Structure formats: structure tokens, C-alpha cells
C-alpha positions as a LaTeX table, in Angstrom:
\begin{tabular}{lrrr}
\hline
Residue & $x$ (\AA) & $y$ (\AA) & $z$ (\AA) \\
\hline
Met1 & 97.36 & 204.04 & 160.81 \\
Leu2 & 95.60 & 205.77 & 157.08 \\
Glu3 & 94.66 & 208.77 & 159.70 \\
Arg4 & 98.50 & 208.81 & 160.59 \\
Ile5 & 99.72 & 208.09 & 157.12 \\
Glu6 & 97.36 & 211.17 & 155.90 \\
Lys7 & 98.32 & 213.56 & 158.43 \\
Leu8 & 102.14 & 212.85 & 157.03 \\
Gln9 & 101.18 & 214.27 & 153.24 \\
Val10 & 99.65 & 217.10 & 154.64 \\
Ile11 & 103.19 & 217.99 & 156.72 \\
Ser12 & 105.00 & 216.85 & 153.81 \\
Leu13 & 102.57 & 218.88 & 150.99 \\
Gly14 & 103.51 & 221.75 & 154.19 \\
Leu15 & 106.95 & 221.64 & 153.72 \\
Leu16 & 107.05 & 221.68 & 150.12 \\
Ile17 & 105.03 & 225.39 & 149.62 \\
Ala18 & 107.14 & 226.60 & 152.78 \\
Leu19 & 110.67 & 225.47 & 150.35 \\
Gly20 & 108.79 & 226.96 & 147.07 \\
Leu21 & 108.05 & 230.34 & 148.82 \\
Ile22 & 111.69 & 230.67 & 150.61 \\
Ile23 & 113.26 & 230.14 & 147.44 \\
Ser24 & 110.96 & 232.47 & 145.78 \\
Thr25 & 112.13 & 235.02 & 147.62 \\
Gln26 & 115.05 & 234.84 & 147.32 \\
Met27 & 115.09 & 234.49 & 143.75 \\
Val28 & 113.27 & 238.54 & 143.23 \\
Ser29 & 115.41 & 239.37 & 146.16 \\
Ser30 & 118.53 & 238.10 & 144.72 \\
Ser31 & 116.79 & 240.36 & 140.89 \\
Leu32 & 115.90 & 243.25 & 143.49 \\
Ser33 & 119.40 & 243.88 & 144.21 \\
Lys34 & 120.99 & 243.78 & 141.35 \\
Asn35 & 118.28 & 246.41 & 140.04 \\
Val36 & 118.70 & 245.52 & 136.95 \\
Ile37 & 116.13 & 245.24 & 134.42 \\
Ser38 & 117.56 & 243.12 & 130.48 \\
Val39 & 115.97 & 243.05 & 127.28 \\
Thr40 & 115.40 & 242.27 & 123.69 \\
Gly41 & 114.82 & 245.13 & 121.69 \\
Ser42 & 114.82 & 244.77 & 117.17 \\
Ala43 & 114.24 & 246.65 & 114.36 \\
Tyr44 & 114.15 & 245.99 & 110.47 \\
Glu45 & 114.56 & 248.02 & 107.51 \\
Ile46 & 112.96 & 246.62 & 104.19 \\
Val47 & 115.79 & 247.85 & 101.44 \\
Lys48 & 116.30 & 246.78 & 97.32 \\
Ser49 & 120.03 & 245.96 & 96.33 \\
Asp50 & 122.04 & 248.36 & 94.30 \\
Ser51 & 123.97 & 245.68 & 92.48 \\
Gly52 & 124.01 & 242.71 & 91.06 \\
Thr53 & 126.24 & 239.90 & 89.73 \\
Leu54 & 125.79 & 236.84 & 87.31 \\
Asn55 & 127.99 & 233.93 & 86.32 \\
Phe56 & 128.09 & 231.77 & 83.75 \\
Asp57 & 129.83 & 228.64 & 82.27 \\
Ile58 & 130.46 & 228.35 & 77.81 \\
Val59 & 130.95 & 224.32 & 77.90 \\
Val60 & 132.62 & 222.95 & 74.58 \\
Lys61 & 133.14 & 219.05 & 74.19 \\
Arg62 & 135.77 & 218.72 & 71.45 \\
Pro63 & 138.18 & 215.93 & 69.34 \\
Asn64 & 140.90 & 218.52 & 71.52 \\
Lys65 & 141.85 & 220.89 & 72.53 \\
Gln66 & 142.63 & 223.08 & 69.42 \\
Asp67 & 139.29 & 222.55 & 68.23 \\
Ala68 & 137.83 & 223.37 & 71.90 \\
Tyr69 & 139.63 & 226.44 & 71.99 \\
Thr70 & 138.11 & 227.46 & 69.07 \\
Ala71 & 134.80 & 226.70 & 70.03 \\
Val72 & 134.79 & 228.20 & 73.34 \\
Gln73 & 136.13 & 231.56 & 71.12 \\
Ser74 & 133.59 & 231.64 & 68.27 \\
Gln75 & 130.61 & 231.36 & 71.45 \\
Ile76 & 132.44 & 234.51 & 73.70 \\
Lys77 & 131.82 & 236.28 & 70.36 \\
Ile78 & 128.41 & 235.51 & 70.35 \\
Val79 & 127.92 & 235.73 & 74.49 \\
Glu80 & 129.44 & 239.20 & 74.06 \\
Lys81 & 126.92 & 240.41 & 71.06 \\
Tyr82 & 124.77 & 239.93 & 73.48 \\
Leu83 & 125.73 & 241.27 & 76.27 \\
Gln84 & 126.47 & 244.54 & 74.38 \\
Ala85 & 123.08 & 244.49 & 73.61 \\
Lys86 & 121.92 & 244.71 & 76.82 \\
Asn87 & 123.83 & 247.18 & 77.81 \\
Ile88 & 126.58 & 245.71 & 80.54 \\
Thr89 & 129.53 & 246.00 & 80.19 \\
Asn90 & 131.24 & 245.29 & 82.89 \\
Val91 & 132.13 & 241.08 & 81.77 \\
Glu92 & 134.99 & 238.92 & 83.10 \\
Lys93 & 136.29 & 236.06 & 82.04 \\
Lys94 & 137.88 & 234.11 & 84.66 \\
Thr95 & 140.16 & 231.55 & 84.20 \\
Val96 & 140.50 & 228.59 & 81.28 \\
Asn97 & 139.56 & 224.97 & 83.08 \\
Gly98 & 140.35 & 222.15 & 81.10 \\
Tyr99 & 141.28 & 219.05 & 81.17 \\
Phe100 & 141.07 & 215.21 & 78.98 \\
Thr101 & 137.99 & 212.63 & 78.66 \\
Tyr102 & 139.98 & 208.97 & 77.94 \\
Lys103 & 138.08 & 205.94 & 75.99 \\
Arg104 & 137.31 & 203.05 & 78.11 \\
Asp105 & 138.21 & 198.80 & 77.08 \\
Phe106 & 136.09 & 196.14 & 76.23 \\
Asn107 & 136.21 & 195.86 & 79.92 \\
Gly108 & 135.28 & 199.37 & 80.89 \\
Ala109 & 138.64 & 200.29 & 81.93 \\
Tyr110 & 139.67 & 203.47 & 81.13 \\
Thr111 & 142.94 & 204.07 & 78.69 \\
Asn112 & 145.28 & 206.15 & 78.36 \\
Thr113 & 143.86 & 207.26 & 74.38 \\
Pro114 & 141.97 & 210.56 & 74.87 \\
Glu115 & 138.75 & 210.63 & 73.40 \\
Ala116 & 138.25 & 214.25 & 73.59 \\
Tyr117 & 139.21 & 217.54 & 75.47 \\
Asn118 & 136.36 & 219.42 & 77.81 \\
Leu119 & 137.62 & 222.77 & 78.01 \\
Ser120 & 135.32 & 225.33 & 80.36 \\
Gln121 & 135.23 & 228.90 & 79.98 \\
Pro122 & 133.72 & 230.74 & 83.51 \\
Met123 & 132.36 & 234.47 & 82.63 \\
Ser124 & 130.35 & 237.04 & 84.74 \\
Ile125 & 128.66 & 239.88 & 84.02 \\
Ser126 & 127.62 & 242.73 & 86.97 \\
Ser127 & 125.75 & 245.37 & 87.25 \\
Asn128 & 123.70 & 247.98 & 89.03 \\
Asn129 & 120.94 & 247.37 & 87.71 \\
Val130 & 119.49 & 244.59 & 89.76 \\
Glu131 & 116.03 & 244.62 & 87.26 \\
Leu132 & 118.41 & 243.73 & 84.26 \\
Ile133 & 120.70 & 241.26 & 86.22 \\
Lys134 & 117.45 & 239.13 & 87.08 \\
Glu135 & 116.30 & 239.26 & 83.33 \\
Ile136 & 119.34 & 238.22 & 82.04 \\
Ser137 & 119.34 & 235.38 & 84.36 \\
Asn138 & 116.53 & 234.36 & 82.99 \\
Asp139 & 117.06 & 234.69 & 78.96 \\
Ile140 & 120.53 & 233.75 & 78.43 \\
Thr141 & 119.64 & 230.47 & 78.31 \\
Ser142 & 118.39 & 231.06 & 74.51 \\
Leu143 & 121.88 & 231.61 & 73.00 \\
Ile144 & 121.21 & 227.91 & 73.31 \\
Asn145 & 119.96 & 228.27 & 70.06 \\
Gln146 & 122.86 & 230.30 & 69.60 \\
Gly147 & 125.22 & 227.16 & 69.34 \\
Val148 & 126.12 & 228.47 & 72.63 \\
Asp149 & 126.88 & 225.60 & 75.16 \\
Ile150 & 126.21 & 227.01 & 78.57 \\
Asn151 & 125.71 & 226.79 & 81.97 \\
Val152 & 123.62 & 229.73 & 84.25 \\
Tyr153 & 123.87 & 230.06 & 88.12 \\
Ala154 & 121.90 & 231.68 & 90.15 \\
Pro155 & 122.16 & 235.77 & 90.32 \\
Ser156 & 123.03 & 237.33 & 93.28 \\
Tyr157 & 122.47 & 240.93 & 94.64 \\
Asp158 & 124.10 & 242.97 & 96.91 \\
Tyr159 & 123.59 & 245.85 & 98.92 \\
Ser160 & 126.43 & 248.37 & 99.31 \\
Lys161 & 125.11 & 250.73 & 102.16 \\
Leu162 & 124.72 & 247.99 & 104.90 \\
Pro163 & 127.52 & 248.85 & 107.27 \\
Glu164 & 125.54 & 252.14 & 107.26 \\
Leu165 & 121.62 & 250.56 & 107.86 \\
Lys166 & 123.59 & 248.61 & 110.74 \\
Val167 & 124.73 & 251.16 & 112.81 \\
Ser168 & 121.26 & 252.33 & 112.48 \\
Leu169 & 119.69 & 249.30 & 112.67 \\
Leu170 & 121.23 & 248.72 & 116.30 \\
Glu171 & 120.24 & 252.18 & 117.26 \\
Lys172 & 116.54 & 251.59 & 116.75 \\
Ala173 & 116.82 & 248.43 & 117.87 \\
Ser174 & 118.08 & 249.61 & 121.05 \\
Asn175 & 115.64 & 251.95 & 121.53 \\
Asp176 & 113.20 & 249.46 & 120.79 \\
Ala177 & 114.13 & 247.48 & 123.57 \\
Lys178 & 114.50 & 250.27 & 126.09 \\
Asn179 & 110.17 & 250.99 & 125.10 \\
Arg180 & 109.52 & 247.21 & 125.68 \\
Ala181 & 111.83 & 247.51 & 129.86 \\
Ala182 & 109.62 & 251.19 & 130.17 \\
Ser183 & 106.36 & 248.81 & 129.35 \\
Met184 & 107.62 & 245.69 & 131.93 \\
Leu185 & 108.41 & 248.54 & 134.67 \\
Lys186 & 105.39 & 250.89 & 134.41 \\
Ala187 & 102.84 & 247.82 & 136.65 \\
Thr188 & 106.12 & 248.72 & 138.94 \\
His189 & 105.94 & 251.91 & 139.01 \\
Asn190 & 109.71 & 252.57 & 138.28 \\
Ser191 & 111.44 & 253.85 & 135.83 \\
Val192 & 114.29 & 252.66 & 132.82 \\
Gly193 & 117.60 & 254.51 & 134.27 \\
Lys194 & 121.41 & 254.20 & 132.66 \\
Ile195 & 122.58 & 251.81 & 130.19 \\
Gln196 & 124.35 & 249.30 & 132.54 \\
Ser197 & 125.55 & 247.03 & 128.87 \\
Val198 & 124.44 & 246.36 & 125.21 \\
Arg199 & 125.17 & 243.40 & 123.53 \\
Met200 & 124.65 & 243.14 & 119.49 \\
Gly201 & 122.74 & 239.99 & 118.31 \\
Val202 & 123.40 & 239.04 & 114.76 \\
Tyr203 & 121.74 & 239.92 & 111.76 \\
Gln204 & 119.36 & 238.07 & 110.12 \\
Ile205 & 119.84 & 239.25 & 105.98 \\
Thr206 & 116.59 & 237.19 & 104.46 \\
Pro207 & 113.90 & 237.65 & 100.89 \\
Val208 & 111.85 & 240.32 & 103.10 \\
Asn209 & 108.26 & 237.42 & 103.35 \\
Ser210 & 111.09 & 235.03 & 105.29 \\
Thr211 & 110.12 & 234.32 & 108.62 \\
Asp212 & 114.36 & 232.55 & 109.00 \\
Val213 & 116.39 & 233.06 & 111.60 \\
Ser214 & 119.45 & 231.37 & 112.63 \\
Asp215 & 122.15 & 232.32 & 115.52 \\
Met216 & 125.14 & 232.23 & 113.53 \\
Gly217 & 122.63 & 234.66 & 111.38 \\
Ile218 & 121.41 & 235.26 & 107.30 \\
Asn219 & 123.05 & 236.87 & 104.57 \\
Asp220 & 120.32 & 236.24 & 100.89 \\
Thr221 & 122.13 & 237.03 & 98.51 \\
Ser222 & 119.34 & 235.67 & 96.02 \\
Ser223 & 116.29 & 238.41 & 96.84 \\
Ile224 & 116.65 & 241.39 & 95.18 \\
Asp225 & 114.29 & 242.67 & 98.02 \\
Lys226 & 116.59 & 242.38 & 101.44 \\
Lys227 & 114.82 & 242.29 & 105.05 \\
Val228 & 117.54 & 244.06 & 106.87 \\
Thr229 & 116.62 & 242.12 & 111.18 \\
Ala230 & 118.96 & 244.00 & 113.58 \\
Val231 & 118.82 & 242.42 & 117.89 \\
Ala232 & 120.15 & 243.97 & 120.86 \\
Asn233 & 120.22 & 242.85 & 124.53 \\
Val234 & 120.60 & 245.87 & 126.07 \\
Ser235 & 120.42 & 245.98 & 130.41 \\
Phe236 & 118.97 & 248.84 & 132.14 \\
Lys237 & 119.81 & 250.27 & 135.98 \\
Ile238 & 115.76 & 250.45 & 137.79 \\
Lys239 & 115.03 & 254.02 & 138.81 \\
\hline
\end{tabular}
């Protein structure tokens, strides 16, 4: 009985091996019949941002609208004087935002009696001198010592020649794909033929030392120096 079971196991193993060989042969034949190789290539370049933007708000809280407005205007003058000393001429004052806060009663519920008026003046500066924008972003809060109520946001940096760079990187990524395909085919004594199709992947714009990637692409604006990476999926005819 034991001998019969062992024979059945041997027969079953043989059938599985044979089936595997048939499937493998079919896959190889299918690949060869297409006579096409698909490869992913990549290319990157390090660039330095050529423009920077810094946003900040002057925020005051006063007993009424008039006092709040007067306080904001007074603080704007201090900010503008500071920026002029830094040779910043491109200053944008955006729409003012204001609202009342109301007093509470003994139970903690809000009443209809105004307690104060809050006024916020958003402002923005920009410059092609990105190092200056970085310097100001770290220093402008010193105006608090001059009585300016200011909230400063993280600066953003951009590279204006990005469209041209993307075209150049796509070409380099395609060439990289061709070189990879040639290396893969070398052992088979085949060579790379004409391009059959090209599909551009998403661009990854990251800080230089970052290894982050995203299926949706990354567009970093927090760093001055950026790494722009392009990916191309290319199919070649096999010769």
C-alpha cells in the first residue's frame, strides 16, 4: 500500500513539472512573437530656484473697527520701511479680513455684545533673489519688537525654466531606457530597434537629498535647490 502511494506521488510530481514547462514555453513563445522589449528609463537634474515668495499677515485685535484699522495701517508702515531697507519693492497687500468677537455671559454662552474687532491684513513679497527671501523669512518676525503683530508662513521657491527642463529630461530618460534595453539584449545577441511606444511617467520635484516618490508626482516648493526627476516607459522593436 505504501509503495503504491509513493508511485502516485512521483506521477503527480512529474505531471506538475511537465505542466510548468508547458506554461513557461508558452510565455517565452508569446514574448518572442511580439518581438518587443519594454524598459523604464530615468534622468534627473539639480536646479536652483530662481524666484521666491513669502506670505505673512499683520493681525490686530482692538475694541472697534476704527482702532483696528488705525493699528494695521501703522504697522504696515513699519513693515514697508523694513522691506525697503532690504531692497524689496514687489509688495502686495491683499484683501483685508475682519470680524467681531463677542462677550460671554455668566453661563459661558456668547452674547450680542462685541468684545473686540479682529483685523487681518495679508501681505506677500516676491523676488528673484531667493537667498534674500530666505533671509527675510527668518528675520521678519523681529518686527514684533517694534510692535508689529505678524504671522509669517513658510516661503515658497520656484524654477521658471521647468517646462523646458521637463522636455530635456524626457529625452534623456528615453535614451537611458534605450541603453538599458541594449544591456538586457546583449546576452541574447539581439539589438535595440525602433521605438514602438513611449509613455511619460510623472515628474518628481523634490529637495536634493530626498528619496520621496509619489504616483501622483511631487512638486516641492519648500527648497531652493531641487532635484527634478523624469521617468519614461519605452517599448523597442527587437532586431
